[in-house]
Residue frames as a rotation matrix with the C-alpha (Angstrom) as fourth column:
UNK 1
0.547 0.070 -0.834 -15.47
-0.456 -0.810 -0.368 -25.54
-0.702 0.582 -0.411 30.27
UNK 2
0.885 -0.174 0.431 -14.12
0.433 0.647 -0.628 -26.48
-0.169 0.743 0.648 26.87
UNK 3
-0.040 -0.964 -0.262 -10.50
0.279 -0.263 0.924 -26.14
-0.960 -0.036 0.279 25.96
UNK 4
0.569 0.209 -0.795 -10.00
-0.642 -0.490 -0.589 -24.18
-0.513 0.846 -0.145 22.71
UNK 5
0.697 -0.259 0.669 -8.95
0.527 0.817 -0.232 -26.31
-0.486 0.514 0.706 19.79
UNK 6
0.462 -0.639 -0.615 -5.47
-0.595 -0.737 0.320 -25.04
-0.658 0.218 -0.721 18.78
UNK 7
0.149 -0.416 0.897 -4.79
0.339 0.874 0.349 -28.11
-0.929 0.252 0.271 16.62
UNK 8
0.462 0.099 0.881 -5.17
0.884 0.025 -0.466 -26.09
-0.068 0.995 -0.076 13.44
UNK 9
0.669 -0.294 -0.683 -2.88
-0.055 -0.935 0.349 -23.13
-0.741 -0.196 -0.642 14.33
UNK 10
-0.400 -0.881 0.251 -0.48
0.275 0.146 0.950 -24.56
-0.874 0.449 0.184 11.81
UNK 11
0.220 0.568 0.793 -3.05
0.953 0.048 -0.299 -23.57
-0.208 0.822 -0.531 9.22
UNK 12
0.845 0.054 -0.532 -1.86
0.047 -0.999 -0.026 -20.01
-0.533 -0.002 -0.846 9.61
UNK 13
-0.351 -0.936 0.033 1.23
0.014 0.030 0.999 -21.06
-0.936 0.351 0.003 7.55
UNK 14
0.506 0.755 -0.416 -0.21
-0.358 -0.255 -0.898 -19.75
-0.785 0.604 0.142 4.20
UNK 15
0.527 -0.126 -0.841 0.15
-0.840 -0.227 -0.493 -20.69
-0.129 0.966 -0.225 0.61
UNK 16
-0.581 -0.707 0.402 1.31
-0.606 0.706 0.367 -24.28
-0.544 -0.030 -0.839 1.00
UNK 17
-0.377 0.525 0.764 -1.68
0.574 0.779 -0.252 -25.58
-0.727 0.343 -0.594 -0.97
UNK 18
-0.571 0.243 0.784 -3.71
0.764 -0.193 0.616 -24.66
0.301 0.951 -0.075 -4.01
UNK 19
-0.856 0.233 -0.461 -5.51
0.058 -0.844 -0.534 -21.31
-0.513 -0.484 0.709 -3.92
UNK 20
-0.157 0.875 0.458 -9.03
0.986 0.114 0.120 -20.19
0.053 0.470 -0.881 -4.77
UNK 21
-0.555 0.031 0.831 -10.51
0.201 -0.965 0.170 -16.77
0.807 0.262 0.529 -5.47
UNK 22
-0.955 0.264 0.134 -12.27
-0.236 -0.406 -0.883 -14.72
-0.178 -0.875 0.450 -2.77
UNK 23
-0.202 0.944 -0.263 -15.57
-0.968 -0.152 0.198 -15.30
0.147 0.294 0.944 -4.66
UNK 24
0.015 0.157 -0.987 -15.12
-0.197 0.969 0.151 -19.07
0.980 0.192 0.046 -4.56
UNK 25
-0.874 -0.301 -0.382 -14.12
0.308 0.266 -0.913 -18.96
0.376 -0.916 -0.140 -0.89
UNK 26
-0.719 0.671 0.178 -17.32
-0.672 -0.607 -0.425 -16.91
-0.177 -0.425 0.887 -0.25
UNK 27
0.040 0.765 -0.643 -19.41
-0.809 0.403 0.428 -19.47
0.587 0.503 0.635 -2.10
UNK 28
-0.242 -0.266 -0.933 -17.88
0.095 0.950 -0.296 -22.37
0.966 -0.160 -0.205 -0.21
UNK 29
-0.871 -0.244 -0.426 -18.18
0.431 0.037 -0.902 -20.82
0.235 -0.969 0.073 3.29
UNK 30
0.085 0.996 0.026 -21.46
0.891 -0.088 0.446 -18.86
0.447 -0.014 -0.894 2.93
UNK 31
0.253 -0.060 -0.965 -19.99
0.620 -0.756 0.210 -15.54
-0.743 -0.652 -0.154 4.03
UNK 32
0.980 0.170 0.104 -19.66
0.186 -0.584 -0.790 -12.44
-0.073 0.794 -0.604 1.89
UNK 33
0.286 -0.916 0.281 -16.47
0.786 0.056 -0.616 -11.34
0.548 0.397 0.736 0.23
UNK 34
0.241 -0.189 0.952 -16.62
-0.336 -0.936 -0.101 -8.12
0.910 -0.295 -0.290 2.24
UNK 35
0.908 0.080 0.411 -16.64
-0.417 0.265 0.869 -10.21
-0.039 -0.961 0.274 5.46
UNK 36
0.705 -0.705 0.078 -13.64
0.708 0.705 -0.036 -12.25
-0.029 0.081 0.996 4.25
UNK 37
0.082 -0.738 0.669 -11.68
0.476 -0.561 -0.677 -9.11
0.875 0.375 0.305 3.33
UNK 38
0.464 0.121 0.878 -12.52
-0.563 -0.725 0.397 -7.56
0.684 -0.678 -0.268 6.68
UNK 39
0.990 -0.131 0.047 -11.34
0.059 0.699 0.713 -10.64
-0.126 -0.703 0.700 8.51
UNK 40
0.381 -0.901 0.209 -8.04
0.847 0.249 -0.470 -10.26
0.372 0.356 0.858 6.77
UNK 41
0.041 -0.313 0.949 -7.77
0.010 -0.949 -0.314 -6.53
0.999 0.022 -0.036 7.60
UNK 42
0.689 0.307 0.656 -8.74
-0.618 -0.225 0.754 -7.17
0.379 -0.925 0.034 11.22
UNK 43
-0.353 -0.926 0.135 -6.08
-0.887 0.285 -0.363 -9.91
0.298 -0.248 -0.922 11.52
UNK 44
0.319 0.543 0.777 -8.45
-0.704 0.684 -0.190 -12.85
-0.634 -0.486 0.601 12.09
UNK 45
0.866 -0.091 0.491 -7.36
0.361 0.794 -0.489 -14.38
-0.345 0.601 0.721 8.85
UNK 46
-0.138 -0.966 -0.217 -3.80
0.348 -0.252 0.903 -14.15
-0.927 0.049 0.372 7.48
UNK 47
0.132 0.193 -0.972 -3.28
-0.690 -0.686 -0.230 -12.17
-0.711 0.702 0.042 4.29
UNK 48
0.770 0.178 0.613 -3.79
0.282 0.767 -0.576 -14.06
-0.573 0.616 0.540 0.96
UNK 49
-0.322 -0.921 0.217 -1.17
0.566 -0.004 0.824 -14.21
-0.759 0.388 0.523 -1.75
UNK 50
0.387 0.443 -0.809 -1.57
-0.316 -0.760 -0.567 -11.32
-0.866 0.475 -0.154 -4.13
UNK 51
0.028 -0.337 0.941 -1.37
0.773 0.604 0.193 -12.26
-0.634 0.722 0.278 -7.80
UNK 52
-0.310 -0.080 0.947 -1.99
0.707 -0.685 0.174 -8.72
0.636 0.724 0.269 -9.09
UNK 53
-0.921 -0.001 0.388 -3.06
-0.197 -0.862 -0.468 -5.32
0.335 -0.507 0.794 -7.84
UNK 54
-0.251 0.957 0.145 -6.73
-0.942 -0.276 0.189 -6.42
0.221 -0.089 0.971 -7.79
UNK 55
0.621 0.506 -0.599 -6.55
-0.419 0.859 0.293 -10.20
0.663 0.070 0.746 -7.32
UNK 56
-0.282 -0.603 0.747 -5.47
-0.959 0.209 -0.194 -12.59
-0.039 -0.770 -0.636 -4.53
UNK 57
-0.071 0.194 -0.978 -5.29
-0.214 0.955 0.205 -16.34
0.974 0.224 -0.026 -4.06
UNK 58
0.149 0.237 0.960 -6.76
-0.988 0.002 0.153 -17.79
0.034 -0.971 0.235 -0.83
UNK 59
-0.861 -0.491 -0.134 -5.45
-0.466 0.866 -0.180 -21.12
0.205 -0.093 -0.974 0.43
UNK 60
-0.174 0.847 -0.503 -8.12
-0.137 0.485 0.864 -23.84
0.975 0.219 0.032 0.55
UNK 61
-0.433 -0.012 -0.901 -7.53
0.768 0.518 -0.376 -24.35
0.472 -0.855 -0.215 4.21
UNK 62
-0.952 0.202 0.232 -9.13
-0.266 -0.918 -0.295 -20.97
0.153 -0.342 0.927 4.81
UNK 63
-0.096 0.957 -0.275 -12.42
-0.354 0.226 0.908 -22.83
0.930 0.184 0.317 4.59
UNK 64
0.095 0.034 -0.995 -11.51
0.727 0.680 0.093 -24.65
0.680 -0.732 0.039 7.84
UNK 65
-0.845 -0.464 -0.267 -10.42
0.523 -0.612 -0.593 -21.46
0.112 -0.640 0.760 9.46
UNK 66
-0.685 0.676 0.271 -13.68
-0.551 -0.724 0.415 -19.73
0.477 0.135 0.868 8.60
UNK 67
0.139 0.723 -0.677 -15.59
0.072 0.674 0.735 -22.73
0.988 -0.151 0.041 9.90
UNK 68
-0.310 -0.387 -0.868 -13.72
0.886 0.214 -0.411 -22.34
0.345 -0.897 0.277 13.17
UNK 69
-0.988 -0.021 0.156 -14.48
-0.012 -0.978 -0.210 -18.63
0.157 -0.209 0.965 13.28
UNK 70
-0.216 0.976 -0.004 -18.19
-0.460 -0.099 0.882 -19.42
0.861 0.192 0.470 12.79
UNK 71
0.207 0.277 -0.938 -18.07
0.562 0.751 0.346 -21.92
0.801 -0.599 0.000 15.63
UNK 72
-0.705 -0.474 -0.528 -16.31
0.706 -0.409 -0.578 -19.43
0.058 -0.780 0.623 18.03
UNK 73
-0.838 0.446 0.316 -18.92
-0.359 -0.885 0.296 -16.76
0.412 0.135 0.901 17.06
UNK 74
0.067 0.913 -0.403 -21.73
-0.143 0.409 0.901 -19.18
0.987 -0.003 0.158 17.87
UNK 75
-0.088 -0.199 -0.976 -20.09
0.880 0.443 -0.170 -19.67
0.466 -0.874 0.136 21.29
UNK 76
0.783 0.514 -0.351 -20.50
0.622 -0.670 0.406 -15.93
-0.027 -0.536 -0.844 21.89
UNK 77
-0.058 -0.916 -0.396 -17.01
0.740 -0.306 0.599 -14.62
-0.670 -0.258 0.696 21.22
UNK 78
0.858 0.213 -0.468 -16.48
-0.152 -0.765 -0.626 -11.30
-0.491 0.608 -0.624 19.46
UNK 79
0.855 -0.517 -0.025 -13.76
0.098 0.209 -0.973 -10.84
0.508 0.830 0.230 16.80
UNK 80
0.229 -0.837 0.497 -11.07
-0.885 -0.392 -0.251 -9.73
0.405 -0.382 -0.831 19.37
UNK 81
0.241 -0.073 0.968 -11.53
-0.716 0.660 0.228 -12.99
-0.655 -0.748 0.107 21.25
UNK 82
0.940 0.137 0.313 -11.63
0.111 0.745 -0.658 -15.06
-0.323 0.653 0.685 18.05
UNK 83
0.683 -0.730 -0.023 -8.47
-0.367 -0.316 -0.875 -13.37
0.631 0.606 -0.484 16.78
UNK 84
0.050 -0.679 0.732 -6.63
-0.996 0.025 0.091 -14.33
-0.080 -0.733 -0.675 20.03
UNK 85
0.369 0.187 0.910 -7.69
-0.326 0.944 -0.061 -17.98
-0.870 -0.274 0.409 19.70
UNK 86
0.990 0.063 0.123 -7.07
0.094 0.349 -0.933 -18.28
-0.102 0.935 0.340 15.98
UNK 87
0.488 -0.858 0.160 -3.59
-0.453 -0.405 -0.794 -16.73
0.746 0.315 -0.587 16.30
UNK 88
0.502 -0.311 -0.807 -2.83
0.640 0.761 0.104 -18.86
0.582 -0.569 0.581 19.48
UNK 89
0.150 -0.434 0.888 -1.93
-0.418 -0.842 -0.341 -15.73
0.896 -0.320 -0.308 21.62
UNK 90
-0.185 -0.230 -0.955 -0.28
0.615 0.731 -0.295 -17.23
0.767 -0.642 0.007 24.72
UNK 91
-0.985 -0.154 -0.074 -0.97
0.158 -0.655 -0.739 -14.06
0.065 -0.740 0.670 26.72
UNK 92
-0.454 0.877 0.158 -4.65
-0.442 -0.375 0.815 -14.17
0.774 0.300 0.558 25.93
UNK 93
-0.553 0.383 0.740 -7.09
-0.761 0.128 -0.636 -14.73
-0.338 -0.915 0.220 28.78
UNK 94
0.563 0.823 -0.075 -8.84
-0.767 0.488 -0.416 -17.05
-0.306 0.292 0.906 26.32
UNK 95
-0.167 -0.757 -0.632 -5.76
-0.892 0.389 -0.230 -19.17
0.420 0.525 -0.740 25.70
UNK 96
-0.968 -0.251 0.028 -6.69
-0.234 0.850 -0.472 -21.84
0.095 -0.463 -0.881 28.25
UNK 97
-0.538 0.840 0.070 -10.46
0.470 0.368 -0.803 -21.49
-0.700 -0.399 -0.592 28.54
UNK 98
-0.868 0.401 0.293 -13.16
0.131 -0.385 0.914 -20.93
0.480 0.831 0.281 25.95
UNK 99
-0.833 0.553 0.002 -16.00
-0.168 -0.249 -0.954 -19.22
-0.527 -0.795 0.300 27.83
UNK 100
-0.410 0.797 0.445 -19.61
0.910 0.394 0.133 -19.88
-0.069 0.459 -0.886 27.12
UNK 101
-0.278 0.348 0.895 -21.93
0.392 -0.810 0.436 -17.05
0.877 0.472 0.089 26.17
UNK 102
0.785 0.603 -0.140 -23.16
0.355 -0.254 0.900 -16.72
0.507 -0.756 -0.413 29.77
UNK 103
0.471 -0.669 -0.575 -19.69
0.788 0.026 0.615 -16.22
-0.396 -0.743 0.539 31.09
UNK 104
-0.220 -0.602 0.768 -18.70
0.887 -0.451 -0.099 -13.57
0.406 0.659 0.633 28.61
UNK 105
-0.554 0.028 -0.832 -18.45
0.423 -0.851 -0.310 -9.90
-0.717 -0.524 0.459 29.77
UNK 106
0.480 0.843 -0.245 -20.74
0.247 -0.397 -0.884 -7.45
-0.842 0.364 -0.398 28.12
UNK 107
0.159 -0.469 -0.868 -18.04
-0.756 -0.624 0.199 -6.38
-0.635 0.625 -0.454 25.67
UNK 108
-0.849 -0.521 0.086 -17.64
-0.398 0.739 0.544 -9.95
-0.347 0.428 -0.835 24.51
UNK 109
-0.311 0.818 0.485 -21.37
0.351 0.573 -0.741 -10.78
-0.883 -0.060 -0.465 24.21
UNK 110
-0.906 -0.118 0.406 -22.41
0.420 -0.128 0.899 -10.76
-0.054 0.985 0.166 20.63
UNK 111
-0.109 0.982 0.157 -25.98
0.956 0.060 0.287 -9.83
0.273 0.181 -0.945 21.51
UNK 112
0.738 0.325 -0.591 -25.10
0.551 -0.796 0.251 -6.39
-0.389 -0.511 -0.767 22.90
UNK 113
0.067 -0.745 -0.664 -23.15
0.067 -0.661 0.748 -3.31
-0.995 -0.095 0.006 21.91
UNK 114
0.098 -0.049 -0.994 -21.87
-0.842 -0.537 -0.057 -2.29
-0.531 0.842 -0.094 18.56
UNK 115
0.737 0.186 0.650 -22.10
0.160 0.886 -0.435 -4.77
-0.657 0.425 0.623 15.67
UNK 116
-0.276 -0.919 -0.282 -18.80
-0.218 -0.226 0.950 -5.07
-0.936 0.323 -0.138 13.82
UNK 117
-0.123 0.291 -0.949 -19.04
-0.922 -0.386 0.001 -4.84
-0.366 0.875 0.316 10.06
UNK 118
-0.826 -0.164 -0.540 -18.49
-0.417 0.822 0.388 -8.57
0.380 0.545 -0.747 9.20
UNK 119
-0.816 0.575 -0.058 -21.16
0.464 0.592 -0.659 -9.58
-0.344 -0.565 -0.750 11.69
UNK 120
-0.287 0.697 -0.657 -23.44
-0.358 -0.714 -0.601 -6.82
-0.889 0.063 0.455 10.38
UNK 121
-0.364 0.093 -0.927 -23.21
-0.931 -0.002 0.365 -8.01
0.033 0.996 0.088 6.81
UNK 122
-0.925 -0.038 -0.378 -23.63
-0.075 0.994 0.082 -11.67
0.373 0.104 -0.922 7.75
UNK 123
-0.726 0.661 -0.189 -26.65
0.442 0.237 -0.865 -11.07
-0.527 -0.712 -0.464 10.05
UNK 124
-0.272 0.636 -0.722 -28.40
-0.410 -0.756 -0.511 -8.57
-0.871 0.157 0.466 7.78
UNK 125
0.210 0.283 0.936 -28.12
0.574 0.739 -0.353 -10.55
-0.791 0.612 -0.007 4.60
UNK 126
0.850 0.009 -0.526 -26.78
-0.334 -0.763 -0.554 -7.61
-0.406 0.647 -0.645 2.62
UNK 127
0.540 -0.738 0.404 -24.10
0.841 0.465 -0.276 -8.38
0.016 0.489 0.872 0.04
UNK 128
-0.219 -0.716 -0.662 -21.09
0.699 -0.589 0.406 -6.02
-0.681 -0.374 0.630 -0.05
UNK 129
-0.785 -0.036 0.619 -22.18
0.549 -0.505 0.666 -4.35
0.288 0.862 0.416 -3.34
UNK 130
0.201 0.941 0.272 -25.65
0.556 -0.338 0.760 -3.44
0.807 -0.002 -0.591 -2.05
UNK 131
0.449 -0.096 -0.888 -24.19
0.848 -0.265 0.458 -2.35
-0.280 -0.959 -0.038 1.30
UNK 132
-0.602 -0.779 -0.175 -21.83
0.662 -0.610 0.436 0.10
-0.447 0.147 0.883 -0.50
UNK 133
-0.605 0.451 0.657 -24.62
0.468 -0.466 0.751 1.42
0.645 0.761 0.071 -2.65
UNK 134
0.479 0.839 -0.256 -26.90
0.701 -0.191 0.687 2.03
0.527 -0.509 -0.681 0.36
UNK 135
0.156 -0.522 -0.839 -24.13
0.827 -0.395 0.399 3.81
-0.540 -0.756 0.370 2.17
UNK 136
-0.808 -0.520 0.278 -23.26
0.575 -0.591 0.566 5.95
-0.130 0.617 0.776 -0.87
UNK 137
-0.349 0.792 0.500 -26.92
0.451 -0.326 0.831 6.92
0.822 0.515 -0.244 -1.35
UNK 138
-0.822 -0.005 0.570 -27.36
-0.453 -0.600 -0.659 7.80
0.345 -0.800 0.491 2.32
UNK 139
0.231 0.943 -0.240 -30.00
-0.571 0.331 0.752 5.15
0.788 -0.037 0.614 2.78
UNK 140
0.734 -0.136 -0.666 -27.87
0.567 0.663 0.489 3.52
0.375 -0.736 0.563 5.46
UNK 141
0.907 -0.409 0.101 -25.70
-0.398 -0.755 0.521 5.40
-0.136 -0.513 -0.848 8.00
UNK 142
0.234 -0.913 -0.333 -21.99
-0.415 0.216 -0.884 5.10
0.879 0.345 -0.328 7.62
UNK 143
0.484 -0.098 -0.869 -20.40
0.627 0.731 0.267 2.80
0.610 -0.675 0.416 10.23
UNK 144
0.807 -0.217 0.550 -19.16
-0.492 -0.761 0.422 4.44
0.327 -0.611 -0.721 13.39
UNK 145
-0.256 -0.955 -0.150 -16.00
-0.590 0.277 -0.759 3.60
0.766 -0.106 -0.634 15.24
UNK 146
0.810 0.547 -0.210 -16.41
-0.228 0.625 0.746 0.42
0.540 -0.557 0.632 17.30
UNK 147
0.849 -0.504 0.161 -14.08
0.030 0.349 0.936 -1.61
-0.528 -0.790 0.312 19.58
UNK 148
0.010 -0.984 0.179 -10.38
0.466 0.163 0.870 -1.05
-0.885 0.074 0.460 18.82
UNK 149
-0.418 -0.197 -0.887 -11.29
-0.401 -0.836 0.375 1.42
-0.815 0.512 0.271 16.09
UNK 150
-0.894 0.126 0.429 -13.09
0.398 0.663 0.634 -1.17
-0.205 0.738 -0.643 13.94
UNK 151
-0.747 0.664 -0.036 -16.11
-0.570 -0.613 0.547 0.03
0.341 0.429 0.836 11.88
UNK 152
-0.862 0.494 -0.110 -19.44
0.485 0.743 -0.461 -0.93
-0.146 -0.451 -0.880 13.49
UNK 153
-0.507 0.785 0.356 -23.17
-0.168 -0.496 0.852 -0.37
0.845 0.372 0.383 13.27
UNK 154
-0.819 0.312 0.482 -26.01
-0.504 0.009 -0.863 -0.39
-0.274 -0.950 0.150 15.80
UNK 155
-0.634 0.634 0.443 -29.37
0.466 0.770 -0.436 -2.20
-0.617 -0.070 -0.784 16.10
UNK 156
0.322 0.762 -0.561 -31.27
-0.115 -0.557 -0.823 0.52
-0.940 0.329 -0.092 14.24
UNK 157
-0.222 -0.459 -0.860 -28.89
-0.943 -0.124 0.309 0.12
-0.249 0.879 -0.406 11.26
UNK 158
-0.955 -0.166 0.247 -29.42
-0.120 0.974 0.190 -3.61
-0.273 0.152 -0.950 11.45
UNK 159
-0.195 0.962 0.191 -33.17
0.333 0.248 -0.910 -3.34
-0.923 -0.114 -0.368 11.34
UNK 160
0.409 0.277 -0.869 -32.96
-0.583 -0.653 -0.483 -1.08
-0.701 0.705 -0.105 8.29
UNK 161
-0.495 -0.751 -0.437 -30.39
-0.838 0.280 0.469 -3.37
-0.229 0.599 -0.768 6.61
UNK 162
-0.791 0.282 0.543 -32.55
0.188 0.957 -0.222 -6.43
-0.582 -0.074 -0.810 7.09
UNK 163
0.251 0.942 -0.221 -35.45
0.108 -0.254 -0.961 -4.55
-0.962 0.218 -0.165 5.51
UNK 164
0.161 -0.319 -0.934 -33.41
-0.903 -0.430 -0.009 -3.62
-0.399 0.845 -0.357 2.48
UNK 165
-0.841 -0.537 0.070 -32.30
-0.483 0.803 0.350 -7.25
-0.244 0.261 -0.934 2.17
UNK 166
-0.411 0.775 0.480 -35.86
0.320 0.616 -0.720 -8.43
-0.854 -0.143 -0.501 2.34
UNK 167
0.478 0.584 -0.656 -36.87
-0.373 -0.541 -0.754 -6.16
-0.795 0.605 -0.041 -0.45
UNK 168
-0.239 -0.629 -0.740 -34.08
-0.965 0.068 0.254 -7.37
-0.109 0.775 -0.623 -2.72
UNK 169
-0.867 -0.108 0.486 -35.02
-0.154 0.987 -0.055 -10.99
-0.474 -0.123 -0.872 -1.85
UNK 170
0.060 0.986 0.152 -38.48
0.236 0.134 -0.963 -10.22
-0.970 0.094 -0.224 -3.18
UNK 171
-0.062 -0.204 0.977 -36.92
0.971 0.216 0.106 -9.23
-0.233 0.955 0.185 -6.47
UNK 172
0.927 0.339 -0.162 -37.19
0.320 -0.938 -0.131 -5.42
-0.196 0.069 -0.978 -5.99
UNK 173
0.326 -0.845 0.423 -34.26
0.802 0.011 -0.597 -3.83
0.500 0.534 0.682 -7.83
UNK 174
-0.341 -0.515 -0.787 -31.89
0.849 -0.528 -0.023 -1.27
-0.404 -0.675 0.617 -6.42
UNK 175
-0.846 0.019 0.532 -33.18
0.308 -0.797 0.519 1.30
0.434 0.603 0.669 -8.94
UNK 176
0.225 0.964 0.142 -36.51
0.210 -0.191 0.959 1.25
0.951 -0.186 -0.246 -7.03
UNK 177
0.454 -0.099 -0.886 -34.94
0.890 0.105 0.444 1.06
0.049 -0.990 0.136 -3.53
UNK 178
-0.650 -0.760 -0.020 -32.70
0.760 -0.650 -0.027 4.06
0.008 -0.033 0.999 -4.36
UNK 179
-0.346 0.563 0.751 -35.83
0.290 -0.697 0.656 6.12
0.892 0.445 0.078 -4.93
UNK 180
0.432 0.430 -0.793 -36.34
0.881 -0.013 0.472 6.26
0.192 -0.903 -0.384 -1.16
UNK 181
-0.612 -0.705 -0.360 -33.90
0.741 -0.669 0.051 9.21
-0.277 -0.235 0.932 -1.38
UNK 182
-0.637 0.422 0.645 -36.64
0.282 -0.651 0.704 11.11
0.718 0.631 0.295 -3.27
UNK 183
0.431 0.901 -0.044 -38.72
0.323 -0.109 0.940 10.96
0.843 -0.419 -0.338 -0.11
UNK 184
-0.498 -0.690 -0.526 -36.13
0.799 -0.129 -0.587 12.45
0.337 -0.712 0.615 2.20
UNK 185
-0.793 0.247 0.557 -38.15
-0.299 -0.954 -0.003 15.72
0.531 -0.168 0.831 2.35
UNK 186
0.324 0.940 -0.107 -41.22
-0.355 0.226 0.907 13.68
0.877 -0.256 0.407 3.47
UNK 187
0.214 -0.292 -0.932 -39.14
0.753 0.657 -0.033 11.85
0.622 -0.695 0.361 6.08
UNK 188
-0.843 -0.538 -0.020 -37.87
0.435 -0.659 -0.613 15.23
0.317 -0.525 0.790 7.42
UNK 189
-0.446 0.740 0.504 -41.45
-0.569 -0.669 0.478 16.68
0.691 -0.074 0.719 7.45
UNK 190
0.473 0.635 -0.611 -42.69
0.030 0.681 0.731 13.62
0.880 -0.364 0.304 9.33
UNK 191
-0.231 -0.651 -0.723 -39.86
0.848 0.229 -0.478 13.90
0.477 -0.724 0.499 11.83
UNK 192
-0.937 -0.090 0.339 -40.70
-0.040 -0.933 -0.357 17.56
0.348 -0.348 0.871 12.47
UNK 193
0.021 0.993 0.113 -44.35
-0.554 -0.083 0.829 16.65
0.833 -0.080 0.548 12.88
UNK 194
0.365 0.033 -0.931 -43.37
0.549 0.800 0.243 13.95
0.752 -0.599 0.274 15.37
UNK 195
-0.684 -0.668 -0.292 -41.20
0.642 -0.362 -0.676 16.46
0.346 -0.650 0.677 17.29
UNK 196
-0.570 0.591 0.571 -44.31
-0.484 -0.803 0.348 18.76
0.664 -0.078 0.744 17.43
UNK 197
0.478 0.747 -0.463 -46.19
-0.081 0.562 0.823 15.95
0.875 -0.356 0.329 19.12
UNK 198
0.064 -0.531 -0.845 -43.40
0.842 0.484 -0.240 15.39
0.536 -0.696 0.478 21.63
UNK 199
-0.884 -0.383 0.267 -43.13
0.232 -0.856 -0.462 19.11
0.405 -0.346 0.846 22.39
UNK 200
-0.250 0.890 0.380 -46.87
-0.526 -0.455 0.718 19.26
0.813 -0.020 0.583 22.88
UNK 201
0.235 0.344 -0.909 -46.91
0.416 0.809 0.414 16.41
0.878 -0.476 0.047 25.45
UNK 202
-0.158 -0.270 0.950 -47.15
-0.666 -0.681 -0.305 17.50
0.730 -0.680 -0.072 29.05
UNK 203
0.509 0.417 0.753 -48.39
-0.846 0.404 0.349 14.46
-0.159 -0.814 0.558 30.93
UNK 204
-0.099 -0.659 -0.745 -45.57
-0.649 0.611 -0.453 11.89
0.754 0.439 -0.489 31.03
UNK 205
0.531 0.293 0.795 -46.39
-0.778 0.542 0.319 8.64
-0.337 -0.788 0.516 32.77
UNK 206
-0.278 -0.643 0.714 -45.08
-0.275 0.765 0.582 5.11
-0.920 -0.035 -0.389 32.48
UNK 207
0.115 0.459 0.881 -47.30
0.736 0.556 -0.386 4.63
-0.667 0.692 -0.274 29.41
UNK 208
0.916 0.291 0.277 -46.55
0.402 -0.651 -0.644 8.05
-0.007 0.701 -0.713 27.85
UNK 209
0.152 -0.953 -0.261 -42.77
0.214 -0.225 0.950 8.16
-0.965 -0.201 0.170 27.82
UNK 210
0.077 -0.163 -0.984 -41.28
-0.763 -0.644 0.047 9.70
-0.641 0.747 -0.175 24.66
UNK 211
-0.897 -0.440 -0.034 -40.35
-0.375 0.718 0.586 6.29
-0.234 0.538 -0.810 23.29
UNK 212
-0.509 0.798 0.321 -43.96
0.571 0.593 -0.568 5.16
-0.644 -0.106 -0.758 23.75
UNK 213
0.345 0.678 -0.649 -45.26
-0.054 -0.676 -0.735 8.22
-0.937 0.289 -0.196 21.98
UNK 214
-0.384 -0.518 -0.764 -42.94
-0.838 -0.152 0.525 7.69
-0.388 0.841 -0.376 19.07
UNK 215
-0.937 0.143 0.317 -44.32
0.215 0.955 0.204 4.09
-0.274 0.260 -0.926 18.80
UNK 216
-0.063 0.996 -0.059 -47.91
0.533 -0.016 -0.846 5.44
-0.844 -0.084 -0.530 18.92
UNK 217
0.161 0.047 -0.986 -47.07
-0.577 -0.806 -0.133 8.06
-0.801 0.590 -0.103 16.26
UNK 218
-0.806 -0.524 -0.275 -45.53
-0.547 0.480 0.686 5.35
-0.227 0.703 -0.674 13.98
UNK 219
-0.725 0.572 0.383 -48.63
0.506 0.820 -0.268 3.18
-0.467 -0.001 -0.884 14.41
UNK 220
0.241 0.823 -0.514 -50.88
0.152 -0.555 -0.818 6.06
-0.959 0.119 -0.259 13.41
UNK 221
-0.087 -0.358 -0.930 -48.77
-0.820 -0.505 0.271 6.88
-0.566 0.785 -0.250 10.33
UNK 222
-0.951 -0.295 0.093 -48.64
-0.214 0.844 0.492 3.19
-0.223 0.448 -0.866 9.34
UNK 223
-0.336 0.912 0.237 -52.43
0.537 0.392 -0.747 2.91
-0.774 -0.124 -0.621 9.74
UNK 224
0.438 0.526 -0.730 -53.13
-0.212 -0.728 -0.652 5.96
-0.874 0.440 -0.207 7.55
UNK 225
-0.428 -0.607 -0.670 -50.60
-0.826 -0.037 0.562 4.86
-0.366 0.794 -0.486 4.94
UNK 226
-0.911 0.091 0.403 -52.13
0.156 0.979 0.131 1.40
-0.383 0.182 -0.906 4.79
UNK 227
0.040 0.990 -0.134 -55.51
0.305 -0.140 -0.942 2.97
-0.952 -0.003 -0.308 4.17
UNK 228
0.290 -0.079 -0.954 -54.11
-0.774 -0.606 -0.184 4.69
-0.564 0.791 -0.237 1.15
UNK 229
-0.751 -0.654 -0.094 -52.46
-0.598 0.613 0.517 1.44
-0.280 0.444 -0.851 0.07
UNK 230
-0.402 0.726 0.558 -55.77
0.283 0.679 -0.678 -0.33
-0.871 -0.115 -0.478 0.23
UNK 231
0.633 0.669 -0.389 -56.87
-0.110 -0.421 -0.901 1.96
-0.766 0.613 -0.193 -2.57
UNK 232
0.238 -0.634 -0.735 -53.64
-0.924 -0.381 0.029 1.96
-0.299 0.673 -0.677 -4.57
UNK 233
-0.554 -0.404 -0.728 -53.01
-0.574 0.819 -0.018 -1.83
0.603 0.408 -0.686 -4.36
UNK 234
0.239 0.864 0.444 -56.08
-0.939 0.090 0.332 -3.58
0.247 -0.496 0.833 -3.08
UNK 235
0.821 0.168 -0.546 -54.64
-0.171 0.984 0.045 -7.03
0.545 0.057 0.836 -3.18
UNK 236
-0.054 -0.966 0.254 -51.59
-0.599 -0.172 -0.782 -6.32
0.799 -0.194 -0.569 -1.02
UNK 237
-0.063 0.116 0.991 -53.03
-0.967 0.240 -0.090 -8.17
-0.248 -0.964 0.097 1.97
UNK 238
0.395 0.300 0.868 -53.86
-0.110 0.954 -0.279 -11.26
-0.912 0.014 0.410 -0.09
UNK 239
-0.211 -0.537 -0.817 -51.30
-0.885 -0.250 0.392 -11.67
-0.414 0.806 -0.422 -2.90
């Protein structure tokens, strides 16, 4: 197993070098400003130097810290484990050994369980502004309480977030995406219609479990919707 690299623990001595804005740090590291701010609140990164009520200066060496955080995440550690290593906690079970993803317990495995907010933003491709707008509009559920009280989402939220990100990547503006709220009555009606199907079912087998019936219902609704789309936008299959 690999020993954790504690050679840059001295980097936690902040503000000994020139500073940059959170936007510039985001650009250089490829992670969102919301993720950076959350790392600070969670204690993975030390606090930046405040220059006003709304502005702060981030030391340039934060780039190296964030690169190390990314490396540890790729090894399968969650933020609690990363925090212990970055801060050089001598009482940490991770202080002497950096486990591989296969040796991590379920709570440490990044592929299972709640998805902490920084990971959620990074994996979904949402920027912090769009994320806040989707939450405010009710188009994405508010985060629940995850490990150690940290905000977290689940896999269903992730699937929706990636879909919103894909729409924006295609150039679809938020003014159009927000109109999904206009169809909430339709979503509710469809959910009630689905519940009617489930209540009507009496023969449950391996192939007709409720989750399978939901999948079948979704396939039918998608099929019928696409038939309508063929008339409304005939070239959608061959742009």
